[in-house]
N, CA, C and O atoms as a MOPAC input file, in Angstrom:
PM7 MOZYME 1SCF
protein

 N     -2.30100 1   -42.86500 1   -21.65500 1
 C     -2.81000 1   -41.16200 1   -21.18900 1
 C     -1.75500 1   -40.55900 1   -20.64500 1
 O     -1.76500 1   -39.32900 1   -20.69700 1
 N     -0.75300 1   -41.13700 1   -20.08400 1
 C      0.12300 1   -40.01300 1   -19.16200 1
 C      0.86100 1   -38.90300 1   -20.20900 1
 O      0.90500 1   -37.74300 1   -19.80000 1
 N      1.30000 1   -39.12700 1   -21.21400 1
 C      1.76100 1   -38.26000 1   -22.26600 1
 C      1.14100 1   -37.00800 1   -22.28700 1
 O      1.81300 1   -35.97800 1   -22.33700 1
 N     -0.26600 1   -37.00000 1   -22.25000 1
 C     -0.45600 1   -35.89500 1   -22.49800 1
 C     -0.60300 1   -34.92300 1   -20.99400 1
 O     -1.14600 1   -33.82100 1   -21.08000 1
 N     -0.20800 1   -35.30100 1   -19.96500 1
 C     -0.12500 1   -34.51600 1   -18.49000 1
 C      1.58400 1   -34.35300 1   -18.44100 1
 O      2.01100 1   -33.43800 1   -17.73800 1
 N      2.43700 1   -35.09800 1   -19.06800 1
 C      3.82100 1   -34.75000 1   -19.04600 1
 C      4.07700 1   -33.29900 1   -19.53900 1
 O      4.55700 1   -32.55400 1   -18.68400 1
 N      3.90300 1   -32.90100 1   -20.44800 1
 C      4.23700 1   -31.51800 1   -20.82700 1
 C      3.98800 1   -30.53400 1   -19.80600 1
 O      4.88300 1   -29.82900 1   -19.34100 1
 N      2.46400 1   -30.46400 1   -19.35600 1
 C      1.92900 1   -29.56700 1   -18.27100 1
 C      2.65000 1   -29.83800 1   -17.14900 1
 O      2.93700 1   -28.76100 1   -16.62600 1
 N      3.09000 1   -30.77300 1   -16.51400 1
 C      3.58500 1   -30.78100 1   -15.24200 1
 C      5.21800 1   -30.57600 1   -15.40600 1
 O      5.94800 1   -30.45200 1   -14.42300 1
 N      5.67900 1   -30.55700 1   -16.70500 1
 C      7.19400 1   -30.26700 1   -16.90800 1
 C      7.34100 1   -28.47500 1   -16.85100 1
 O      8.28400 1   -27.75500 1   -16.52500 1
 N      5.71300 1   -28.11800 1   -17.40700 1
 C      6.20900 1   -26.59200 1   -17.68700 1
 C      5.64000 1   -26.21200 1   -16.47000 1
 O      5.95900 1   -25.04900 1   -16.22100 1
 N      4.94200 1   -26.69800 1   -15.62200 1
 C      4.65800 1   -26.23000 1   -14.20600 1
 C      5.65500 1   -26.23800 1   -13.47100 1
 O      5.78400 1   -25.31400 1   -12.66800 1
 N      6.55400 1   -27.19400 1   -13.53500 1
 C      8.04900 1   -27.46500 1   -12.76300 1
 C      8.75700 1   -26.06500 1   -13.02400 1
 O      9.06400 1   -25.22600 1   -12.17700 1
 N      8.93700 1   -26.01800 1   -14.36100 1
 C     10.06900 1   -25.00300 1   -14.75500 1
 C      9.46500 1   -23.40700 1   -14.50500 1
 O     10.14300 1   -22.46400 1   -14.09800 1
 N      8.22300 1   -23.37200 1   -14.80700 1
 C      7.70200 1   -21.58600 1   -14.67100 1
 C      7.48600 1   -21.30400 1   -13.05300 1
 O      7.34200 1   -20.13800 1   -12.68500 1
 N      7.46100 1   -22.55500 1   -11.94300 1
 C      7.15900 1   -22.07600 1   -10.79200 1
 C      8.29500 1   -21.16400 1   -10.23000 1
 O      9.41700 1   -21.44000 1   -10.65400 1
 N      8.20600 1   -20.18400 1    -9.39800 1
 C      8.75900 1   -19.12600 1    -8.76600 1
 C      9.63500 1   -20.02400 1    -7.71100 1
 O      9.02800 1   -20.92200 1    -7.12800 1
 N     11.13100 1   -19.81900 1    -7.41100 1
 C     11.85600 1   -20.65900 1    -6.63500 1
 C     11.41700 1   -20.54200 1    -5.31600 1
 O     11.69700 1   -21.42300 1    -4.50400 1
 N     10.79700 1   -19.61300 1    -5.01900 1
 C     10.75000 1   -19.19800 1    -3.50100 1
 C      9.17600 1   -19.33600 1    -2.96000 1
 O      8.53700 1   -18.28500 1    -2.90600 1
 N      8.60200 1   -20.41100 1    -2.60900 1
 C      7.25800 1   -20.83400 1    -2.39700 1
 C      6.66900 1   -19.84700 1    -1.45700 1
 O      5.44000 1   -19.76600 1    -1.45200 1
 N      7.35600 1   -19.08100 1    -0.65800 1
 C      6.78200 1   -17.98500 1     0.50700 1
 C      6.54300 1   -16.69300 1    -0.10500 1
 O      5.85500 1   -15.85400 1     0.47800 1
 N      7.07200 1   -16.47100 1    -1.25600 1
 C      6.48000 1   -14.93700 1    -2.16500 1
 C      7.82700 1   -14.00500 1    -1.74100 1
 O      7.93600 1   -13.01600 1    -2.46500 1
 N      8.82200 1   -14.12800 1    -0.75600 1
 C      9.82600 1   -13.47700 1    -0.40900 1
 C     10.54000 1   -12.61200 1    -1.68600 1
 O     10.83000 1   -11.41600 1    -1.70000 1
 N     10.75200 1   -13.78100 1    -2.91500 1
 C     11.44900 1   -13.51500 1    -4.37000 1
 C     10.41900 1   -12.33000 1    -4.63500 1
 O     10.89500 1   -11.19500 1    -4.66100 1
 N      9.24100 1   -12.46500 1    -4.80600 1
 C      8.41000 1   -11.20200 1    -5.49800 1
 C      8.70300 1    -9.84200 1    -4.76400 1
 O      9.00000 1    -8.79800 1    -5.34500 1
 N      8.56700 1   -10.01300 1    -3.30400 1
 C      8.92800 1    -8.66200 1    -2.74700 1
 C     10.02700 1    -8.45700 1    -2.63900 1
 O     10.18300 1    -7.32300 1    -2.18800 1
 N     11.20500 1    -9.10500 1    -2.86500 1
 C     12.14000 1    -8.44900 1    -3.36100 1
 C     12.83100 1    -7.80100 1    -4.74500 1
 O     13.72400 1    -6.96300 1    -4.86600 1
 N     12.07100 1    -8.51300 1    -5.70500 1
 C     12.42100 1    -8.15400 1    -6.92600 1
 C     11.34000 1    -6.59200 1    -7.38100 1
 O     11.53000 1    -5.85600 1    -8.35000 1
 N     10.37500 1    -6.48100 1    -6.45500 1
 C      9.68900 1    -5.17600 1    -6.78100 1
 C      9.85000 1    -4.04800 1    -5.49100 1
 O      9.43100 1    -2.90700 1    -5.68500 1
 N     10.38100 1    -4.35200 1    -4.36300 1
 C     10.61200 1    -3.61000 1    -3.50400 1
 C     11.34000 1    -1.98500 1    -4.24900 1
 O     11.04200 1    -0.94500 1    -3.66200 1
 N     12.07600 1    -1.91400 1    -5.26100 1
 C     12.49700 1    -0.92900 1    -5.44500 1
 C     11.77000 1    -0.04000 1    -6.81900 1
 O     12.29600 1     0.88000 1    -7.44500 1
 N     10.33700 1    -0.67900 1    -7.04800 1
 C      9.78200 1    -0.34900 1    -8.43200 1
 C      9.16400 1     1.16500 1    -7.70500 1
 O      8.72400 1     0.77700 1    -6.62300 1
 N      9.01600 1     2.12700 1    -7.75900 1
 C      8.10800 1     3.22600 1    -7.44100 1
 C      6.75000 1     2.80500 1    -7.51400 1
 O      6.52600 1     1.84900 1    -8.25700 1
 N      5.85500 1     3.28500 1    -6.93700 1
 C      4.16200 1     2.82600 1    -7.08100 1
 C      3.97800 1     3.90100 1    -8.41600 1
 O      4.52500 1     4.92700 1    -8.82100 1
 N      2.81300 1     2.96400 1    -8.84700 1
 C      2.83700 1     3.23500 1   -10.34400 1
 C      1.34200 1     4.48300 1   -10.00900 1
 O      0.92400 1     4.87900 1    -8.92100 1
 N      0.94600 1     4.75700 1   -11.15100 1
 C     -0.29200 1     5.85900 1   -11.35700 1
 C     -1.45700 1     5.23600 1   -10.51400 1
 O     -1.84100 1     5.79500 1    -9.48700 1
 N     -2.02600 1     4.03400 1   -10.98000 1
 C     -2.70300 1     3.36300 1   -10.61700 1
 C     -2.92700 1     3.24300 1    -9.05000 1
 O     -3.96500 1     3.36700 1    -8.40200 1
 N     -1.72000 1     2.98300 1    -8.67200 1
 C     -1.54500 1     2.63800 1    -6.85600 1
 C     -1.74500 1     4.07200 1    -6.24400 1
 O     -2.38200 1     4.09500 1    -5.19000 1
 N     -1.29300 1     5.29200 1    -6.75000 1
 C     -1.16300 1     6.47800 1    -5.95500 1
 C     -2.49800 1     6.95100 1    -6.28300 1
 O     -2.99900 1     7.56700 1    -5.34100 1
 N     -3.25600 1     6.86100 1    -7.34000 1
 C     -4.99100 1     7.04600 1    -7.22200 1
 C     -5.54200 1     6.60100 1    -6.52200 1
 O     -6.31400 1     7.28600 1    -5.85100 1
 N     -5.40500 1     4.92800 1    -6.27100 1
 C     -5.87200 1     4.15000 1    -5.06400 1
 C     -5.74400 1     4.50400 1    -3.95100 1
 O     -6.70000 1     4.64500 1    -3.18900 1
 N     -4.51000 1     4.72200 1    -3.63300 1
 C     -4.16100 1     5.22800 1    -2.33700 1
 C     -5.03700 1     6.98400 1    -1.65600 1
 O     -5.63000 1     7.31600 1    -0.63000 1
 N     -4.74200 1     7.47200 1    -2.59600 1
 C     -5.54100 1     8.71800 1    -2.47400 1
 C     -7.15400 1     8.62200 1    -2.09800 1
 O     -7.68900 1     9.17800 1    -1.13800 1
 N     -7.72400 1     7.87900 1    -2.97100 1
 C     -9.10200 1     7.53600 1    -2.70000 1
 C     -9.52900 1     7.15800 1    -1.58000 1
 O    -10.56800 1     7.57000 1    -1.06500 1
 N     -8.54100 1     6.09600 1    -0.95700 1
 C     -8.69600 1     5.62300 1     0.41200 1
 C     -8.69200 1     6.32700 1     1.38800 1
 O     -9.64500 1     6.38700 1     2.16400 1
 N     -7.70600 1     6.92700 1     1.50600 1
 C     -7.24200 1     8.42500 1     2.74800 1
 C     -7.71000 1     9.36200 1     2.61200 1
 O     -7.71000 1    10.10500 1     3.59300 1
 N     -8.42100 1     9.89300 1     1.22400 1
 C     -9.77800 1    10.93300 1     1.60100 1
 C    -10.82100 1    10.39700 1     1.62900 1
 O    -11.74400 1    11.18100 1     1.41000 1
 N    -11.25400 1     8.90600 1     1.88800 1
 C    -12.66000 1     8.71300 1     2.26500 1
 C    -12.25800 1     8.54700 1     3.87900 1
 O    -13.14600 1     8.79600 1     4.69400 1
 N    -11.02900 1     8.16000 1     4.32800 1
 C    -10.62500 1     8.04400 1     5.62600 1
 C    -10.53700 1     9.37000 1     6.33100 1
 O    -11.07600 1     9.48400 1     7.43200 1
 N     -9.90000 1    10.38000 1     5.78200 1
 C    -10.06400 1    12.00200 1     6.62300 1
 C    -11.31400 1    12.36400 1     6.45800 1
 O    -11.62100 1    13.18600 1     7.32100 1
 N    -12.35300 1    12.07100 1     5.59000 1
 C    -13.39300 1    12.51100 1     5.46900 1
 C    -14.35800 1    11.87200 1     6.91400 1
 O    -15.19500 1    12.43600 1     7.61800 1
 N    -14.05300 1    11.11000 1     6.93300 1
 C    -14.80400 1    10.31400 1     8.28500 1
 C    -13.96800 1    10.76100 1     9.87100 1
 O    -14.54300 1    10.88100 1    10.95300 1
 N    -12.61100 1    10.93100 1     9.63200 1
 C    -12.09100 1    11.08500 1    10.93400 1
 C    -11.74700 1    12.74700 1    11.62200 1
 O    -11.58600 1    13.84000 1    11.07900 1
 N    -11.73500 1    12.38000 1    12.79800 1
 C    -11.53900 1    13.37400 1    13.47500 1
 C     -9.95600 1    13.82900 1    14.09700 1
 O     -9.28200 1    12.86800 1    14.46800 1
 N     -9.43400 1    14.94800 1    14.21200 1
 C     -8.09300 1    14.69800 1    15.01000 1
 C     -8.13900 1    13.96300 1    16.26600 1
 O     -9.26400 1    14.08300 1    16.75100 1
 N     -7.37300 1    13.25200 1    16.98600 1
 C     -7.93400 1    12.57400 1    18.22000 1
 C     -7.48300 1    13.02300 1    19.39600 1
 O     -7.64700 1    12.49900 1    20.49800 1
 N     -6.63800 1    14.47700 1    19.00600 1
 C     -6.29100 1    15.34200 1    20.14200 1
 C     -7.10800 1    16.59100 1    20.50000 1
 O     -7.31000 1    17.02500 1    21.63400 1
 N     -7.55500 1    17.10600 1    19.30000 1
 C     -8.72100 1    18.46500 1    19.39300 1
 C     -9.98500 1    18.19400 1    18.92800 1
 O    -10.98100 1    18.82600 1    19.27900 1
 N     -9.98300 1    17.16400 1    18.05500 1
 C    -11.44900 1    16.96300 1    17.51200 1
 C    -11.79400 1    17.66400 1    16.46100 1
 O    -12.99500 1    17.82400 1    16.24100 1
 N    -10.94300 1    18.15600 1    15.70500 1
 C    -11.00800 1    19.18400 1    14.45800 1
 C    -11.02100 1    18.22200 1    13.41700 1
 O    -10.24400 1    17.27300 1    13.51400 1
 N    -12.08600 1    18.34500 1    12.03200 1
 C    -11.66000 1    17.81500 1    11.01500 1
 C    -10.26600 1    17.76300 1    10.27300 1
 O     -9.59400 1    18.78500 1    10.41300 1
 N     -9.79600 1    16.90500 1     9.62300 1
 C     -8.46200 1    16.85700 1     8.95300 1
 C     -8.57600 1    17.29500 1     7.80900 1
 O     -9.66100 1    17.25700 1     7.22900 1
 N     -7.21800 1    17.92000 1     7.12300 1
 C     -7.26700 1    18.50300 1     5.63900 1
 C     -6.91200 1    17.32400 1     4.96400 1
 O     -6.76200 1    16.18200 1     5.39900 1
 N     -6.77400 1    17.90000 1     3.54500 1
 C     -6.83500 1    16.70600 1     2.42400 1
 C     -5.45900 1    15.97600 1     2.70500 1
 O     -4.47600 1    16.57500 1     3.14000 1
 N     -5.48600 1    14.57200 1     2.40500 1
 C     -4.27400 1    13.96800 1     2.57400 1
 C     -3.01700 1    14.07900 1     1.49500 1
 O     -3.31800 1    14.08300 1     0.30100 1
 N     -1.85800 1    14.15300 1     1.80800 1
 C     -0.84600 1    14.33900 1     0.64700 1
 C     -0.02500 1    13.21200 1     1.00200 1
 O      0.16400 1    12.73400 1     2.12100 1
 N      0.49400 1    12.81100 1    -0.25200 1
 C      0.92600 1    11.60300 1    -0.68400 1
 C      2.58400 1    11.88300 1    -0.71800 1
 O      2.92000 1    13.03300 1    -0.99900 1
 N      3.71300 1    10.82300 1    -0.42700 1
 C      4.77500 1    10.91400 1    -0.83800 1
 C      5.36000 1     9.59300 1    -1.45100 1
 O      6.18400 1     8.85800 1    -0.90800 1
 N      4.89100 1     9.46000 1    -2.45000 1
 C      4.86600 1     8.31500 1    -3.07500 1
 C      6.28200 1     8.18200 1    -4.17200 1
 O      6.08800 1     7.89800 1    -5.35400 1
 N      7.62800 1     8.40700 1    -3.66200 1
 C      8.57300 1     8.44700 1    -4.51800 1
 C      9.44600 1     7.04900 1    -4.23500 1
 O     10.44000 1     6.75100 1    -4.89700 1
 N      8.98900 1     6.36200 1    -3.30400 1
 C      9.29100 1     4.87500 1    -3.35800 1
 C      8.47300 1     4.11400 1    -2.16000 1
 O      7.87700 1     4.81800 1    -1.34400 1
 N      8.43300 1     2.61600 1    -2.03500 1
 C      7.44700 1     2.18300 1    -1.00900 1
 C      8.14000 1     1.92400 1     0.51900 1
 O      9.27700 1     1.45400 1     0.56700 1
 N      7.63900 1     2.14600 1     1.36600 1
 C      6.31800 1     2.54600 1     1.63200 1
 C      6.04100 1     3.94200 1     1.41100 1
 O      6.79200 1     4.87500 1     1.69500 1
 N      4.74300 1     4.01800 1     0.80800 1
 C      4.09100 1     5.29300 1     0.64400 1
 C      3.65600 1     5.99800 1     1.86600 1
 O      2.92600 1     5.39400 1     2.65200 1
 N      3.97500 1     7.04800 1     2.07900 1
 C      3.75300 1     8.07200 1     3.33700 1
 C      2.46700 1     8.75000 1     3.15600 1
 O      2.24800 1     9.29100 1     2.07200 1
 N      1.69400 1     8.77900 1     3.97800 1
 C      0.61400 1     9.57800 1     3.84600 1
 C      0.82800 1    10.76700 1     4.95400 1
 O      1.50300 1    10.52800 1     5.95500 1
 N      0.33400 1    11.84100 1     4.78200 1
 C      0.26300 1    13.01200 1     5.72300 1
 C     -0.90100 1    13.82200 1     5.64700 1
 O     -1.43800 1    13.98600 1     4.55100 1
 N     -1.34400 1    14.33100 1     6.64100 1
 C     -2.49500 1    15.49000 1     6.98100 1
 C     -2.23400 1    15.93400 1     8.52100 1
 O     -1.59700 1    15.40500 1     9.43200 1
 N     -3.05000 1    17.21700 1     8.42000 1
 C     -3.10200 1    17.98100 1     9.35500 1
 C     -4.54800 1    18.24700 1     9.59600 1
 O     -5.51000 1    18.14000 1     8.83500 1
 N     -4.44100 1    18.73300 1    11.22100 1
 C     -5.95100 1    18.90200 1    11.44800 1
 C     -6.49100 1    20.40600 1    11.09400 1
 O     -5.69200 1    21.30800 1    10.84300 1
 N     -7.55900 1    20.55800 1    11.09300 1
 C     -8.08600 1    22.06100 1    10.79100 1
 C     -7.94400 1    23.22900 1    11.78100 1
 O     -8.06200 1    24.41600 1    11.47800 1
 N     -7.63600 1    22.67100 1    13.17500 1
 C     -7.71800 1    23.09400 1    14.26200 1
 C     -6.72900 1    24.39300 1    14.11300 1
 O     -6.24900 1    24.77300 1    13.04600 1
 N     -6.50600 1    25.04100 1    15.48500 1
 C     -5.49300 1    26.26600 1    15.45200 1
 C     -4.12100 1    25.54500 1    16.17700 1
 O     -3.26100 1    26.32200 1    16.59300 1
 N     -3.92400 1    24.23900 1    16.31900 1
 C     -2.69700 1    23.67400 1    16.60800 1
 C     -2.35500 1    22.96800 1    15.76300 1
 O     -1.42800 1    22.25200 1    16.14100 1
 N     -2.71000 1    22.77000 1    14.56200 1
 C     -2.59500 1    22.07400 1    12.92100 1
 C     -1.93900 1    20.62500 1    13.74800 1
 O     -0.73800 1    20.62300 1    13.48200 1
 N     -2.19800 1    19.68700 1    14.43600 1
 C     -1.91600 1    18.54600 1    14.69300 1
 C     -1.49800 1    17.45000 1    13.57600 1
 O     -2.38400 1    17.12100 1    12.78900 1
 N     -0.41100 1    16.94800 1    13.46400 1
 C      0.17200 1    15.96000 1    12.20200 1
 C     -0.37100 1    14.62600 1    12.53900 1
 O     -0.25300 1    14.13900 1    13.66300 1
 N     -1.06000 1    13.95200 1    11.39900 1
 C     -1.41600 1    12.54500 1    11.17200 1
 C     -0.65800 1    11.99800 1    10.26300 1
 O     -0.31200 1    12.67400 1     9.29500 1
 N     -0.30600 1    10.83800 1    10.38200 1
 C      0.58300 1     9.95800 1     9.11700 1
 C     -0.17500 1     8.94100 1     9.37200 1
 O     -0.88200 1     8.61300 1    10.32500 1
 N      0.18400 1     8.32700 1     7.99300 1
 C      0.04400 1     6.83600 1     7.71600 1
 C      1.01900 1     6.12000 1     6.49800 1
 O      1.42200 1     6.74600 1     5.51800 1
 N      1.29800 1     4.74300 1     6.75700 1
 C      2.09100 1     4.22000 1     6.01800 1
 C      1.44200 1     3.28700 1     5.12400 1
 O      0.44000 1     2.77200 1     5.62000 1
 N      1.79000 1     2.84100 1     3.68700 1
 C      1.15100 1     2.31100 1     2.93300 1
 C      2.17000 1     1.59500 1     2.21500 1
 O      3.03800 1     2.28900 1     1.68600 1
 N      2.26300 1    -0.06000 1     2.05000 1
 C      3.28500 1    -1.15600 1     1.68600 1
 C      2.44900 1    -1.79900 1     0.73600 1
 O      1.22000 1    -1.86200 1     0.74000 1
 N      3.37000 1    -2.33300 1    -0.19200 1
 C      2.95100 1    -3.33400 1    -1.45700 1
 C      3.42100 1    -4.89700 1    -0.49500 1
 O      4.41200 1    -5.00800 1     0.22600 1
 N      2.42200 1    -5.90900 1    -0.75800 1
 C      2.60100 1    -7.08000 1    -0.48700 1
 C      2.23500 1    -7.49200 1    -1.79100 1
 O      1.84600 1    -6.83500 1    -2.75600 1
 N      2.52300 1    -9.27000 1    -1.56500 1
 C      2.10800 1    -9.88200 1    -2.73000 1
 C      0.47200 1   -10.13400 1    -2.84900 1
 O     -0.17900 1   -10.42300 1    -3.85300 1
 N      0.19900 1   -10.00600 1    -2.01400 1
 C     -1.44100 1   -10.16400 1    -1.84600 1
 C     -2.22300 1    -8.58100 1    -2.03300 1
 O     -3.41700 1    -8.56500 1    -2.33000 1
 N     -1.63000 1    -7.56600 1    -1.88100 1
 C     -2.08700 1    -6.27200 1    -2.44000 1
 C     -1.65100 1    -4.84200 1    -1.65100 1
 O     -0.59800 1    -5.02400 1    -1.03900 1
 N     -1.95800 1    -4.03400 1    -1.56100 1
 C     -1.97400 1    -3.07900 1    -0.65200 1
 C     -2.27500 1    -3.05200 1     0.80100 1
 O     -3.43500 1    -3.07300 1     1.21200 1
 N     -1.09800 1    -2.99800 1     1.68700 1
 C     -1.48000 1    -2.63000 1     3.16100 1
 C     -1.47800 1    -1.42000 1     3.56300 1
 O     -0.46800 1    -0.71800 1     3.59800 1
 N     -2.64100 1    -1.05800 1     3.91300 1
 C     -2.95100 1     0.75600 1     4.41700 1
 C     -2.62600 1     0.43400 1     5.99200 1
 O     -3.01200 1    -0.53000 1     6.65400 1
 N     -1.94100 1     1.34400 1     6.32000 1
 C     -1.99100 1     1.67400 1     7.73400 1
 C     -2.70500 1     2.34800 1     8.48900 1
 O     -3.47300 1     3.02700 1     7.80800 1
 N     -2.88300 1     2.55400 1     9.88100 1
 C     -4.02800 1     3.41200 1    10.47000 1
 C     -3.24500 1     4.99600 1    10.29100 1
 O     -2.08000 1     5.36700 1    10.15200 1
 N     -4.69800 1     5.72900 1    10.38800 1
 C     -3.92800 1     6.87700 1    10.52500 1
 C     -3.59900 1     7.63700 1    11.69300 1
 O     -4.57900 1     8.20400 1    12.17400 1
 N     -2.42900 1     7.83500 1    12.34500 1
 C     -2.33500 1     7.88600 1    13.74200 1
 C     -1.65700 1     9.57900 1    13.76500 1
 O     -0.95600 1    10.12700 1    12.91500 1
 N     -2.07600 1    10.00300 1    14.81500 1
 C     -1.37700 1    11.48000 1    14.97200 1
 C     -0.05800 1    11.09500 1    15.55800 1
 O      0.26400 1    10.26300 1    16.40600 1
 N      0.75300 1    12.16000 1    14.67500 1
 C      2.40500 1    11.95700 1    14.76200 1
 C      3.09000 1    12.89800 1    15.70800 1
 O      4.31100 1    12.84400 1    15.85700 1

């Protein structure tokens, strides 16, 4: 019965990533720009956050978020609707376990 498991273990050994920490995956995909689905997901997340958040300085509601998605990390920027137009920013990075969204903070 051992001959059944031999090919499976051999293939598992040959196809395993050389770096068990996942750093190889991050290095390999670091310079790939975000795809359309990732941009869409980031827009949806931050539109929801902006709708529920007020400016930390003056309390005015925030404008619609704008993305700068040429490369990782994706930059999200918005301004408050008050007379001072305070800026708020966030960063979104990609990791092996998914997207990591940063908090929307006043810049």
